PAMIRO-733250 format. One line per 10 residues: number of its first residue (from 1); their letters; for each residue y, z, x of N, C-alpha, C, O. Coordinates in pm, whole numbers, plus 50000, padded with zeros to 5 digits. Each point is the difference from the previous one (the first is absolute). Layout:
NUM = A = Y/Z/X/Y/Z/X/Y/Z/X/Y/Z/X; ...
***
This chain:
1 = MECGVQFQSV = 15813/87165/15614/50066/49871/50008/50142/50021/50051/50072/50089/49955; 49968/49827/50140/50133/50012/50059/50086/49882/49958/49953/49886/49990; 50174/50143/49985/50092/49893/49960/50063/49930/50120/50056/49891/49986; 49934/50170/50133/50054/49937/50121/50147/50030/50025/50057/49949/50096; 50006/50132/49819/50141/50033/50016/50011/50126/50084/49929/50098/49977; 50161/49899/50121/50023/50117/50083/50140/50051/49974/50094/49922/49983; 49920/50208/50013/50130/50062/49979/50052/50055/50132/49924/50050/50082; 50209/49939/49937/50060/50050/50122/50120/50086/49965/50079/49966/49912; 49933/50144/50155/50112/50090/49975/50131/49936/50043/50012/49949/50112; 50086/50053/49799/50131/49944/50032/50074/50093/50096/50079/49953/50082
11 = RKPNKLRQKL = 49895/50177/49908/50071/50097/50083/49957/49993/50146/50081/50028/50089; 49795/49936/49937/49949/50002/50136/50076/49903/50093/50043/50042/50107; 49975/49830/49855/50078/49912/50087/50145/50048/50018/50055/49988/50109; 50005/50067/49786/50137/50049/50012/50008/50118/50096/50095/50010/50078; 49805/50078/49916/49996/50114/50092/49990/49951/50144/50070/50049/50089; 49842/49853/49934/49982/49945/50133/50128/49933/50050/50038/50017/50116; 50029/49908/49796/50126/49935/50037/50105/50103/50039/50069/49984/50100; 49942/50122/49821/50098/50103/50030/49968/50072/50132/50089/50035/50076; 49781/49986/49949/49959/50062/50125/50035/49909/50118/50054/50046/50100; 49915/49825/49887/50034/49904/50105/50151/49995/50023/50047/49996/50114
21 = WGEYVWGRQS = 50029/50004/49776/50146/49996/50010/50052/50123/50074/50088/49990/50085; 49857/50127/49882/50040/50123/50067/49970/49997/50149/50081/50042/50082; 49800/49908/49952/49963/49989/50142/50090/49901/50073/50038/50022/50115; 49996/49868/49817/50083/49896/50059/50143/50047/50021/50058/49980/50107; 50000/50084/49791/50140/50040/50006/50019/50132/50073/50079/50008/50095; 49850/50094/49863/50023/50133/50056/49913/50028/50122/50042/50070/50091; 49838/49875/49911/49910/50021/50114/50022/49899/50111/49942/50011/50107; 50144/49889/49866/50037/49897/50096/49878/49927/50058/49992/49975/50120; 49915/49992/49793/49882/49926/50040/50029/49851/49988/50067/49958/49906; 49883/49963/50187/50019/49855/49994/49897/49938/49906/49905/50067/49957
31 = LTQLAKQTRR = 50115/49805/50010/49905/49930/49914/49862/49994/50066/49898/50015/49934; 50101/49964/50196/49873/49993/50073/49928/50134/49995/49879/50004/49980; 50194/50104/50038/49939/50132/49996/49943/50031/49862/49890/50053/49986; 50187/49911/49911/49953/50024/49863/49880/49912/49967/49909/50044/49929; 50090/49833/50123/49887/49910/49976/49873/50056/50063/49893/49997/49940; 50120/50056/50181/49885/50059/50068/49951/50125/49926/49880/50023/49987; 50215/50056/49964/49968/50124/49929/49927/49972/49869/49906/50072/49964; 50137/49824/49964/49940/49968/49870/49887/49899/50010/49933/49970/49901; 50045/49978/50220/49896/49897/50024/50025/49876/49916/49908/49941/49942; 50219/50020/50052/50041/49878/49929/50087/49918/50095/50029/50043/50111
41 = SHVWVRNQLE = 50013/49840/49844/50087/49916/50083/50145/50046/49986/50036/50067/49903; 50047/49895/50195/50141/50036/49993/50069/49927/49884/50101/50049/49948; 49848/49836/50012/50056/49926/49886/49978/50080/49871/50090/50012/49917; 49790/50044/50067/49969/50081/49883/50091/50123/49996/50054/50035/49896; 49963/50029/50220/50086/50119/50008/50143/49964/49963/50066/50073/49926; 49983/49814/50126/50138/49958/49968/50016/49976/49850/50102/50038/49942; 49799/49899/49994/50006/49976/49855/50003/50132/49922/50074/50014/49903; 49845/50083/50142/49998/50130/49933/50135/50070/50016/50051/50061/49905; 50007/49931/50214/50130/50063/50025/50110/49934/49915/50090/50067/49951; 49901/49803/50035/50098/49927/49919/49992/50044/49854/50103/50017/49935
51 = QARHAGPRVI = 49776/50002/50013/49984/50046/49862/50045/50145/49984/50060/50035/49898; 49913/50048/50201/50041/50141/49993/50151/50014/50011/50059/50087/49937; 50002/49827/50141/50145/50004/50021/50076/49980/49870/50100/50068/49975; 49854/49841/49942/50068/49971/49874/49964/50098/49889/50063/50000/49894; 49836/50082/50130/49954/50091/49895/50069/50136/50006/49970/50088/49918; 50122/49931/50178/50065/50131/50017/50091/50034/49883/50039/49912/49923; 49996/50216/50065/50088/50041/49891/50141/49942/50017/50050/49989/50112; 50010/49976/49779/50134/49941/50001/50103/50111/50014/49990/50105/49937; 50111/49870/50147/50107/50097/50021/50111/49969/49901/50042/49886/49987; 50005/50216/49943/50108/49983/49903/50131/49977/50074/50036/50081/50086
61 = PTPTVVAADV = 50036/49811/49883/50126/49972/50070/50102/50114/49981/50030/50039/49888; 50020/50011/50223/50101/50105/50002/50100/49969/50109/49970/49922/50091; 50148/50138/49903/50095/49982/50111/49943/50060/50128/49951/50114/49999; 50053/49812/50111/49941/50049/50125/50061/49929/50121/50062/49894/49988; 49919/50165/50127/50033/49939/50128/49870/49945/50057/49895/50063/49986; 50110/49820/50077/49879/49942/50058/50011/49993/50152/50107/49977/50056; 49780/50041/50008/49986/49975/50143/49917/49874/50012/49888/49993/49948; 50166/49906/50120/49932/49871/50009/49973/49965/50146/50088/50011/50085; 49789/49947/49943/49965/49963/50136/49875/49913/49999/49926/49997/49902; 50054/49933/50209/49880/49918/50018/49921/50059/50116/50056/50030/50105
71 = TFWGRGYGVC = 49814/49986/49875/49911/50046/50106/49903/49889/50030/49942/49940/49910; 50039/50031/50220/49911/49892/50042/49873/50055/50063/50002/50101/50070; 49887/49831/49902/49873/50024/50066/49966/49872/50073/49948/49906/49940; 50080/50091/50188/49977/49879/50078/50108/49897/49971/50101/50029/49936; 49877/49851/50112/50096/49892/49978/49971/49929/49869/49885/49963/49972; 50218/50018/49949/49982/49919/49881/49947/50070/49877/49978/49934/49898; 50000/50198/50107/49959/50069/49878/50074/50132/49989/49986/50088/50085; 50092/49923/49809/50074/50123/49977/50015/50026/49851/49965/49916/49917; 50088/50201/50052/50022/50037/49861/50142/50055/49988/50039/50091/50072; 50037/49852/49835/50133/50051/49968/49984/50099/49885/49940/49969/49898
81 = VFRSPTLNRN = 50114/50151/50121/49985/50105/49900/50137/50055/49961/50082/50031/50086; 49940/49982/49785/50116/50070/49946/49947/50132/49947/49919/50002/49907; 50126/50109/50152/49949/50132/49963/50113/50088/49951/50111/49995/50053; 49860/50084/49846/50096/50098/49950/49962/50137/50055/49899/50056/49959; 50182/49999/50133/49969/50134/50053/50010/50109/49892/49928/50099/50007; 50158/49882/49895/50014/50102/49895/49880/49999/49906/49956/50106/49956; 49992/49776/50013/49882/49989/49914/49871/50014/50080/49892/50019/49944; 50121/49969/50189/49885/50008/50090/49896/49893/49966/49880/50025/50003; 50169/49854/49966/49914/49889/49959/50049/49870/50062/50120/49982/50023; 49788/49928/50003/50035/49864/50036/50029/49925/49870/49919/50000/49908
91 = LWSQEVVTET = 50197/49938/50086/50040/49931/49877/49966/49851/50003/49976/49939/49896; 50023/50002/50225/49973/49858/50012/49946/49973/50139/50045/50062/50097; 49860/49848/49914/49950/49960/50132/49961/49853/49995/49964/49946/49896; 50045/49992/50220/49967/49857/50010/49948/49973/50140/50060/50044/50098; 49830/49883/49913/49949/49959/50131/50091/49891/50054/50040/49910/49926; 49993/50098/50204/50093/49905/50061/49946/49951/50134/49914/50064/50062; 50138/49823/49981/49968/49945/50131/50113/50034/50098/49974/50032/50116; 50151/49959/49836/50116/50034/50082/50096/50086/49917/49996/49999/49877; 50089/50076/50193/50097/50086/49933/50132/49924/49987/50067/49972/50099; 49968/49997/49777/50125/49928/49973/50077/50071/49889/49945/50081/49925
101 = AAIYAEGYAA = 50182/49887/50067/50083/50056/49894/49952/49952/49862/50018/50071/49901; 49922/49812/50093/49950/49946/49873/49890/50089/49941/49991/50013/49878; 49927/50046/50205/49894/50090/49953/50063/50123/49935/49956/50045/49894; 50148/50010/50171/50070/50116/49945/50069/49963/49868/50003/50080/49906; 50054/49800/50088/50066/49955/49878/49899/49988/49885/50030/50033/49886; 49850/49918/50146/49895/49987/49900/49960/50138/49945/49985/50017/49879; 49999/50079/50210/49964/50136/49957/50109/50065/49918/49972/50065/49899; 50152/49919/50144/50114/50058/49929/50012/49941/49860/50023/50072/49904; 49959/49795/50086/50006/49933/49870/49885/50045/49909/50019/50020/49880; 49862/49997/50178/49884/50043/49921/50022/50140/49943/49965/50026/49885
111 = LKQQGFQIQG = 50091/50065/50195/50025/50135/49951/50108/50002/49892/49989/50074/49903; 50114/49845/50115/50104/49991/49897/49942/49946/49870/50033/50048/49892; 49880/49853/50120/49938/49940/49881/49911/50100/49928/49988/49996/49877; 49948/50095/50198/49916/50103/49939/50082/50109/49933/49945/50082/49926; 50186/49921/50099/50085/50098/49934/50045/50115/50089/50063/50094/49951; 49905/49903/50177/50043/50106/50091/50149/49988/50028/50052/49890/50019; 50016/50224/49983/50140/50005/50039/50004/50048/50144/49991/50120/50026; 50023/49786/50068/50000/50033/50141/50138/50053/50036/50099/49926/49992; 49908/50200/50049/50128/50065/50030/50040/49982/50145/50118/50013/50033; 49787/49958/50054/50027/49982/50141/49876/49952/50071/49890/50006/49945
121 = AVIDGRRGVA = 50127/49945/50178/49886/49950/50077/50007/50050/50143/50108/50008/50059; 49778/50027/49995/49987/50037/50140/49917/49890/50065/49887/49974/49960; 50172/49962/50142/49934/49886/50065/49995/50022/50150/50056/50097/50051; 49876/49813/50020/49984/50016/50144/50112/49935/50081/49998/50010/50123; 50096/49925/49815/50113/49942/50072/49979/49858/50046/50080/49948/50078; 49817/49988/49875/49976/49860/50038/50114/49913/49949/50053/50020/49890; 49984/49884/50191/50114/49915/49969/49980/49925/49868/49895/49940/49977; 50206/50064/49937/49998/49928/49874/49944/50078/49882/50022/49961/49885; 49905/50146/50140/49937/50074/49891/50103/50080/49921/49987/50013/49878; 50114/50041/50188/50102/50080/49930/50073/49918/49894/50040/50054/49897
131 = QVFYDIPVQI = 49977/49815/50126/50068/49914/49903/49920/49983/49871/50056/49968/49896; 49813/50053/50112/49916/49990/49880/50040/50107/49899/50001/49976/49879; 50034/50143/50173/50035/50113/49914/50153/50013/49993/50054/50109/50020; 50015/49780/49953/50146/49996/50003/50066/50090/49896/50113/50044/50019; 49817/49983/49871/50062/50073/49890/49968/50149/49998/50038/50070/49906; 49892/49980/50196/49966/50143/50007/50024/50051/50142/50007/49921/50094; 50007/50211/49922/50015/50056/50135/49873/49979/50083/49888/50014/49950; 50131/49952/50178/49889/49976/50091/50014/50092/50121/50109/50016/50054; 49781/50044/49987/49999/50084/50121/49891/49950/50092/49890/49967/49956; 50140/50029/50173/49897/49966/50097/49922/50128/50028/50059/50106/50019
141 = CQFHQVKTVM = 49811/49883/49985/49912/50115/50023/50039/50070/50129/50032/49936/50100; 49964/50197/49897/50045/50080/50115/49916/49971/50124/50053/49997/50111; 49819/49982/49872/49914/49967/50114/50049/49872/50068/50010/49995/50123; 50021/49903/49798/50046/49873/50056/50141/50013/50058/50033/49931/50096; 50050/50157/49848/50131/50025/50059/49984/50058/50141/50068/49956/50093; 49845/50141/49922/49976/50061/50132/49943/49896/50096/50042/49994/50116; 49864/49923/49838/49943/49896/50086/50106/49899/50045/49996/49954/50114; 50098/50012/49798/50106/49908/50037/50089/50060/50108/50036/49932/50095; 50000/50196/49891/50081/50067/50102/49925/50003/50132/50059/49973/50105; 49813/50059/49892/49921/50007/50123/49988/49863/50068/49990/49991/50122
151 = KYLTRKPKTE = 50010/49904/49797/49992/49865/50056/50121/49972/50089/49988/49934/50104; 50129/50116/49857/50121/49976/50077/50026/50105/50107/50074/49973/50095; 49867/50145/49893/50026/50108/50096/49897/50010/50111/50037/50026/50115; 49838/49956/49857/49883/50027/50083/49958/50145/49981/50074/50080/49944; 49807/49953/50102/49947/50135/49984/50062/50098/50100/50006/50120/49973; 50039/49830/50140/50059/50087/50102/50136/49944/50041/50014/49937/50105; 50089/50086/49809/50132/49946/50033/50057/50067/50125/49973/50117/50027; 50106/49807/50050/50057/50049/50125/50136/50068/49980/50033/50097/50068; 50044/49850/49837/50136/50053/49980/49999/50125/49912/49906/50022/49924; 50200/50057/50088/50012/50121/49919/50011/49964/49851/49939/50064/49915
161 = AGCELRILSL = 50141/49833/50057/50017/49956/49861/49867/49952/49942/49967/50029/49885; 49956/49897/50195/49870/49952/49955/49905/50114/49969/49927/49996/49901; 50073/50108/50185/49915/50117/49977/50038/50071/49871/49913/50040/49923; 50218/49977/50055/50047/50067/49879/49965/49920/49874/49958/50057/49900; 50060/49810/50107/49966/49915/49885/49851/50006/49969/49961/50000/49883; 49957/50003/50220/49855/50009/49980/49963/50130/49929/49924/49999/49903; 50130/50112/50146/49972/50130/49938/50048/50001/49855/49931/50050/49911; 50188/49895/50066/50056/49994/49865/49914/49914/49908/49974/50037/49885; 49980/49848/50165/49919/49912/49915/49865/50063/49966/49946/49977/49892; 49999/50102/50200/49873/50067/49970/50016/50110/49895/49902/50040/49937
171 = RLTKTDEATF = 50221/50008/50043/50027/50100/49896/50024/49937/49863/50008/50071/49899; 50004/49799/50097/50035/49928/49877/49910/50038/49882/50049/50020/49889; 49823/49990/50134/49906/50027/49890/49999/50146/49957/49941/50034/49898; 50124/50052/50180/49996/50144/49971/50134/50056/49953/50012/50121/49977; 50089/49794/50010/50132/50048/49959/50048/49927/49876/49945/49897/49961; 50159/50159/49977/50061/49932/49887/50118/49915/50050/50034/50004/50118; 50025/49919/49792/50105/49905/50037/50122/50068/50060/50052/49953/50101; 49994/50157/49839/50121/50068/50047/49980/50055/50143/50086/49984/50086; 49801/50080/49938/49972/50056/50132/49989/49889/50104/50055/50011/50110; 49875/49883/49857/49983/49888/50092/50135/49935/50033/50029/49972/50116
181 = SGLL = 50053/50005/49781/50133/49942/50023/50086/50089/50088/50071/49950/50087; 49923/50182/49891/50076/50094/50082/49956/49997/50145/50083/50004/50091; 49786/49989/49933/49948/49993/50136/50033/49869/50067/50022/49995/50122; 49982/49898/49800/50032/49869/50055/50143/49995/50047/50045/49896/50049
***
C-alpha cells in the first residue's frame, strides 16, 4: 500500500543552483546557454540564479577599499558591482539599465548600512561618481587613466612632447607615485 507522498532531497536543488551560479558567474555562460544545457526555460534558470545569489555566505563587515564599476551586456542591461580586492569578494551588486551616480550612491549606502568601513574607492572616472564618495579618498582606475590620456594624445602622436607623454602614461601601471612624478 502506498501513501502517495514523495520525498525530495533538499540538497539536490541547492547543488544545482550553486552549479548554475558558478557557470553563470565564473564560466560566463548566458541564460540561454544555461537553459539549453539544463533543458529548461531561461525564466526557470533566472529564478534558480536569483535563489542561489541570495544563498551565498555572508561577508563579515571589515575596513576595506572598494572597486566600483558597471559592466554592460548589450544595451539596457548591466550590473553595478562593488568589489573588495583585499577580501577578494563582491560586496554588493545591482542590475542596472544605465550607469548613474545614483546607482553608486545606493551601493555605497547599502555597504555602510551593512557595517563596512569603506576606506577608499577606485572608480572609472565617470562624471559625478566621485562626489558620491565625498567623505573618503577616491582614485580613478589606472586603466581608465591611461585611456583618458590616449583619448587626448592619439596612438601615434606627432610631437616630441606627445610621444614622451604617451610613453610615460603607458608606464603608469608599472611605477609608483614618486617615480612617476619624477618622470613627469
